[in-house]
N, C-alpha and C positions, 0 to 999 in steps of 0.2 A: 170642751172646745174642739179636743182631738176627734172626738167621734162626729161633731159636726164635719169637720174638717174631711173626715174619712168618706161621710154620705155625699159631700160636696164631689170629692172627687169623684166616686161611683157614679153620680149624675154625670158630670163631665165627660166620663167615659164613655158613658151610654149615648150620649149625644153624639160623640164623633164618630161612632159605629155607625150613624144613620147618615153622615156627610157623604157626598160625593164629590165627584171633582168638579162639579159646579161651583163648589167653595173652595177650591183650591185656590191657594196664595198666601194664606196664612196672615198672621200679623194681627194688630190692633187696627179697628178701621180707622180712617185718615181725618185729616183736618176739616171740621165741618165748615159747610161754605153756604149753608142755607140760610134764608132770610128768617127774621123773627116771624114767630108763629101767632096768629091769633087766638083768643082761647075757646075753648069748646067745653059744653056740659059734659060731666062723667058720663061713661054709658053711651053717648052718641058718637058715631063715626065722625072722623074728622072734618072740617069744613072744606067745601069744593076748593078753596083757594089751594088748600094743603095737596090735593090732589091732580093738580098741573103738572105736565110732563117735567122732564128734565131739562137743563139748559138747552136751549134750541128749540125746545117746542115739541121734543119727542114723546108720543103717547105710550106709556109702558104698560097699560092695561091691556091684558089680553096677548102679550108678546109671549113666545116660548123661549126658554133661555136655558143654557148657552145653544148657541153662541149669543154674544152680547154685541150691540151695536159698535161701530167703530170708534176706539176713543172711552168706551165704557168696560167694565169687567166686575166681579163680585170678589171683594176680598173674604168676607166673614159671612157666615150664616149656618144655621143649623135647623134640625127637624122639630116640627111641631106635632106630635101626634095627636089622634084621637082616640086610641086604644092601645091594647097591646099586642094585637096580632100583627104579622110581618107587614100587610098590607095597611094599616092604621098607623104604625110607626112613624113612618116618613109620608103620610099622605098629603100633608101641609110643610109647609118651611118658610122661615123670615130670612132675611140677610139684607146686606148693605149693596147699593148701588156706588161703586166707586169710579174716578177718573183715572185717565193714565198715568197722573201723578200721584196716586193712592190716597187722593181728597177724597173722603164719604160725602156723596151729596143725598141719598135718599136711603130710607126703608123700604123694602118690598115684602111682601105677603104673596106666595105662590102656592099651586097644587100640582102634585105629581100627577104627568100626563103618559108618560112613558120613559124608555130608555132605548137608547143605542149603546150596544155593548154594556158595558160598565157602567156608563155615564148617563146621569137622570135628566130628564127633561122636564122643567118646570114651566107652568104657565102663571104670570103674574097675575094676581086678583085685586092687586092694591098697592100703592105707594103713597110715602109721607115725606116731606124733607128732613134730613138728618137736622135735629135742632141745633142751634147756636148755642154756644158753652161760655161759661163764664170762668172766671179763674179758678182752679181747683175741682171743675168738675169733670166728670166723664161718663161715658154712656155705658150702661150695662145692658147686655141682651142674652136671653136664655139662660141666666143666672139668677134670678129673681123670685120672690114670694110675692103672693097678693092676698091679703088676708091671712097671713100666715101659712099659705098652702103654695109649693113650689110651682110654679107656670112657666114652662120654657118659650111661651110666646108674649110673656112680658118683655118690653123694652123700657127702660128710665133712666133720666138722669140722676146721678149720684154725686154730692158734695165730698170729695175727698181732702178737703183743707179743713178737717175738724181737728180737734184734741185727742192725741193717741191715736190717729187714723191707721196706723201700720200694726197696731196691734189689735184693732177690730176684726170680728169676724163678719159682720156685716155693715152696711150704710144704709141710712134712710134716703129712699127717693124724693128729689125736690125740684118742684118747677112743673115737670112735666112727666107723664107716663103714659102709654098705650100698650093695650095687648090684643093679640089675635081673635077675632070671633071665628073659630073654627067651621060653625056652619055656614057664615055668609064669607068667610076668606077676607074680611076686611077689617083695618084696626079700629079699635074704638078708645076713646081716652077714658082713663081712669085717675081715679083721684090717688096723686103721690104720696098722700099721708098713709095710704093703705099698702104701698108697697114698701119692700125692703130688698136689699141686693148683696149677694156675696162680696168679700173683699179679694178680689183676683189676685192682688198685690199680696197676699198673705200666705202663699202657697210655700214661698221659699223659707219661711221661718221653722 
């Protein structure tokens, strides 16, 4: 267990080194406000309904951020690399779109298109609504494994209201999971049964 936690901390450290001021703001993603999602087949991109703009009808696809439209920001995000070179490590990213009250509304996928000084500029390539959570559930992003392989492009719902939750190293995903298709820059649905995510609350033990 100690070895697993050490590996996890190294992964988290590597991810944080890729983060840019575009992801500044810290903290956990806010309270979900999205509507319930229709089912999709694993391996397929999410239905068109899920790709609608955020509240007010804004079209996020193609936007370059930051800056974000008035009333929006991103509190949480991370790099999703396609290789080990400097250009590849942060070629793509995923993150949350949050409102002024820190409520997470959507997840976005983006590609790096440039920098202004030390601040990265990202072109949004896909968005999906932040899922509606049930009691004891939370969303894990960039801390999951799929089929036993770590993938920072995976986002999943995990159930923390299970017996012995505080001592668990990992949680099983439930109900909903997506991963970033690095080639297309779009989210695809994956089977939750194939996904496990690290228990972020176990670090202080």
